[in-house]
C-alpha positions, 0 to 999 in steps of 0.5 A: 292396780293397773300395769305400767308400760314398762311392766306389760312390755316385760310381760309381754316379753316373758310370752315370746313377744320381741321389740320390733320398732318405736314411733315416738312414744309408742312401742310395737311388739311381735310375737315371732311364733304367733304372729300376734302383734301389739302397739304399747303407748310409752307415754303415760305412767299407768294403763287404763284398765281397758286398754291393758284388757285390750292389749292382752286379749290382741296378744292372744293372752286372755 
């Protein structure tokens, strides 16, 4: 089952990501130790499987 935006943000924050900014319905998170940055859409209930995979890959968690 795909994660919701809220769940993936919580997952990233457990791995050291911090909320940097929000522009409309997108939230930017950055990891200060690795410098990795991801943008999470916060307008849909569940993320599509490919988008979830791409976000986790950009974050360096896959």
